[in-house]
Residue frames as a rotation matrix with the C-alpha (Angstrom) as fourth column:
UNK 1
0.599 0.801 0.010 -0.02
0.801 -0.599 -0.007 0.01
0.001 0.012 -1.000 0.00
UNK 2
0.738 -0.259 -0.623 1.26
-0.002 -0.924 0.382 3.42
-0.675 -0.281 -0.683 -0.88
UNK 3
-0.333 -0.852 0.405 3.53
0.422 0.250 0.872 2.14
-0.843 0.461 0.276 -3.66
UNK 4
0.084 0.271 -0.959 3.60
-0.768 -0.596 -0.236 3.60
-0.635 0.756 0.158 -7.09
UNK 5
-0.218 -0.107 0.970 3.00
0.381 0.906 0.185 1.34
-0.899 0.409 -0.157 -10.10
UNK 6
-0.344 0.068 -0.936 3.15
-0.790 -0.560 0.249 1.79
-0.508 0.825 0.247 -13.83
UNK 7
-0.973 0.015 -0.229 1.42
-0.119 0.819 0.562 -1.50
0.196 0.574 -0.795 -14.58
UNK 8
-0.085 0.991 0.103 -2.19
-0.996 -0.081 -0.036 -2.47
-0.027 -0.106 0.994 -15.19
UNK 9
-0.916 -0.236 0.323 -3.26
-0.282 0.954 -0.102 -6.09
-0.284 -0.185 -0.941 -14.24
UNK 10
0.074 0.923 -0.378 -5.97
-0.948 0.183 0.261 -8.26
0.310 0.339 0.889 -15.75
UNK 11
-0.290 -0.119 0.950 -6.73
-0.670 0.734 -0.113 -11.46
-0.683 -0.669 -0.293 -13.82
UNK 12
-0.486 0.006 -0.874 -6.57
-0.771 0.467 0.432 -14.48
0.411 0.884 -0.222 -16.08
UNK 13
0.147 0.487 -0.861 -7.47
0.197 0.838 0.508 -17.17
0.969 -0.244 0.027 -13.47
UNK 14
-0.538 -0.311 -0.784 -8.05
0.745 0.261 -0.614 -17.25
0.395 -0.914 0.091 -9.71
UNK 15
0.652 0.754 0.079 -9.35
0.546 -0.540 0.641 -14.86
0.526 -0.375 -0.764 -7.03
UNK 16
-0.589 -0.792 0.162 -7.80
0.503 -0.516 -0.693 -11.80
0.632 -0.326 0.703 -5.57
UNK 17
0.426 0.712 -0.559 -9.15
0.893 -0.234 0.384 -10.13
0.143 -0.662 -0.735 -2.41
UNK 18
-0.342 -0.373 0.862 -8.92
0.148 -0.928 -0.343 -6.37
0.928 0.010 0.373 -1.92
UNK 19
0.424 0.430 -0.797 -8.87
0.784 0.266 0.561 -5.64
0.453 -0.863 -0.225 1.81
UNK 20
0.023 -0.450 0.893 -8.15
-0.425 -0.813 -0.399 -3.18
0.905 -0.370 -0.209 4.58
UNK 21
-0.436 -0.249 -0.865 -7.01
0.645 0.584 -0.493 -3.93
0.628 -0.773 -0.094 8.11
UNK 22
0.494 0.733 0.467 -9.33
0.063 -0.566 0.822 -2.66
0.867 -0.377 -0.326 10.80
UNK 23
-0.033 -0.448 0.894 -8.48
-0.909 -0.358 -0.213 -1.66
0.415 -0.819 -0.395 14.35
UNK 24
0.401 0.124 0.908 -7.46
-0.693 0.689 0.212 -4.76
-0.600 -0.714 0.362 16.30
UNK 25
-0.602 -0.797 -0.042 -5.71
-0.588 0.408 0.698 -6.21
-0.540 0.445 -0.714 13.33
UNK 26
-0.036 0.641 0.766 -8.86
0.326 0.732 -0.598 -7.79
-0.945 0.228 -0.235 11.68
UNK 27
-0.958 -0.277 -0.072 -8.80
0.011 -0.290 0.957 -7.82
-0.286 0.916 0.281 7.87
UNK 28
0.100 0.991 -0.089 -12.02
-0.020 -0.087 -0.996 -6.65
-0.995 0.101 0.011 6.18
UNK 29
-0.678 -0.235 0.697 -12.41
0.641 0.275 0.716 -7.84
-0.360 0.932 -0.036 2.54
UNK 30
-0.402 0.415 -0.816 -13.73
-0.381 -0.886 -0.262 -4.90
-0.832 0.206 0.515 0.44
UNK 31
0.498 0.516 -0.697 -14.00
-0.832 0.058 -0.551 -6.79
-0.244 0.855 0.458 -2.87
UNK 32
0.044 -0.468 0.883 -13.24
0.074 0.883 0.464 -10.06
-0.996 0.045 0.073 -4.53
UNK 33
0.211 -0.027 -0.977 -11.87
-0.891 -0.416 -0.181 -10.02
-0.402 0.909 -0.112 -8.07
UNK 34
0.321 0.039 0.946 -12.08
0.130 0.988 -0.085 -12.87
-0.938 0.151 0.312 -10.54
UNK 35
-0.386 -0.473 0.792 -11.20
0.784 0.283 0.552 -13.72
-0.485 0.834 0.262 -14.17
UNK 36
0.006 0.335 0.942 -11.38
0.865 -0.474 0.163 -10.65
0.501 0.814 -0.293 -16.41
UNK 37
0.861 0.254 -0.441 -11.18
0.472 -0.723 0.504 -8.14
-0.191 -0.642 -0.743 -13.51
UNK 38
0.275 -0.773 0.572 -8.79
0.349 -0.474 -0.809 -5.18
0.896 0.422 0.139 -13.92
UNK 39
0.636 -0.190 -0.747 -6.52
0.755 -0.044 0.654 -4.25
-0.158 -0.981 0.116 -11.06
UNK 40
-0.206 -0.807 -0.554 -4.48
0.660 -0.532 0.530 -1.12
-0.723 -0.256 0.642 -10.38
UNK 41
0.135 0.217 0.967 -6.23
0.928 -0.371 -0.046 1.00
0.348 0.903 -0.252 -13.13
UNK 42
0.960 0.277 -0.047 -6.28
0.276 -0.898 0.344 4.10
0.053 -0.343 -0.938 -10.98
UNK 43
0.408 -0.893 -0.192 -2.57
0.051 -0.187 0.981 4.02
-0.912 -0.410 -0.030 -10.26
UNK 44
-0.282 -0.490 0.825 -1.76
0.806 0.345 0.481 3.12
-0.521 0.800 0.298 -13.84
UNK 45
0.173 0.463 0.869 -3.95
0.920 -0.390 0.025 5.83
0.351 0.796 -0.494 -15.45
UNK 46
0.846 0.282 0.453 -3.63
0.139 -0.936 0.324 8.70
0.516 -0.211 -0.830 -13.04
UNK 47
-0.107 -0.994 -0.007 -0.12
0.164 -0.011 -0.986 7.97
0.981 -0.107 0.164 -11.54
UNK 48
0.475 0.345 0.810 -1.65
-0.759 -0.306 0.575 7.71
0.446 -0.887 0.117 -8.04
UNK 49
-0.718 -0.639 0.277 -0.22
-0.677 0.546 -0.494 5.69
0.164 -0.542 -0.824 -5.23
UNK 50
-0.322 0.565 -0.759 -1.86
0.119 0.820 0.560 2.34
0.939 0.090 -0.332 -4.52
UNK 51
-0.487 0.233 0.842 -4.35
-0.745 -0.614 -0.261 2.93
0.456 -0.754 0.473 -1.68
UNK 52
0.669 0.664 0.333 -5.60
-0.743 0.608 0.280 -0.64
-0.017 -0.435 0.900 -0.87
UNK 53
-0.446 -0.747 0.493 -4.05
-0.728 0.623 0.286 -3.97
-0.520 -0.231 -0.822 -0.05
UNK 54
0.509 0.579 -0.637 -4.48
-0.830 0.528 -0.182 -7.11
0.231 0.621 0.749 -2.25
UNK 55
-0.461 -0.620 0.635 -3.81
-0.691 0.700 0.181 -10.80
-0.557 -0.355 -0.751 -1.70
UNK 56
-0.479 0.187 -0.858 -4.24
-0.634 0.603 0.485 -13.92
0.608 0.776 -0.170 -3.70
UNK 57
0.061 0.631 0.773 -7.03
-0.939 0.299 -0.170 -15.97
-0.338 -0.716 0.611 -2.20
UNK 58
0.826 0.064 0.560 -6.33
0.146 0.935 -0.322 -18.81
-0.545 0.348 0.763 -4.70
UNK 59
-0.336 -0.876 0.345 -3.50
0.594 0.086 0.799 -19.45
-0.730 0.474 0.492 -7.10
UNK 60
0.670 0.550 -0.498 -3.66
0.062 -0.710 -0.701 -16.54
-0.739 0.439 -0.510 -9.56
UNK 61
-0.381 -0.712 0.590 -2.35
0.845 -0.008 0.535 -15.89
-0.376 0.702 0.605 -13.07
UNK 62
0.587 0.572 -0.573 -2.62
0.308 -0.812 -0.495 -12.46
-0.749 0.114 -0.653 -14.67
UNK 63
0.195 -0.501 0.843 -1.56
0.918 -0.209 -0.337 -10.38
0.345 0.840 0.419 -17.55
UNK 64
0.320 -0.062 -0.945 0.06
0.569 -0.785 0.244 -7.04
-0.758 -0.616 -0.216 -17.10
UNK 65
0.577 -0.077 0.813 0.56
0.725 -0.410 -0.554 -4.01
0.376 0.909 -0.181 -19.28
């Protein structure tokens, strides 16, 4: 989180969870992304820092631009 990225990701297979950590260290899943979902588009298009955390909930393969 807070990193800069110049890549756009498209999920080919698997599931990625977008989450935030709440007080007390509990992770709260905001969204689940599957095949065809685009990740990191805001950072890629607008040169913003990444403002959420992501983790692979299953084995994931993706394309990047």
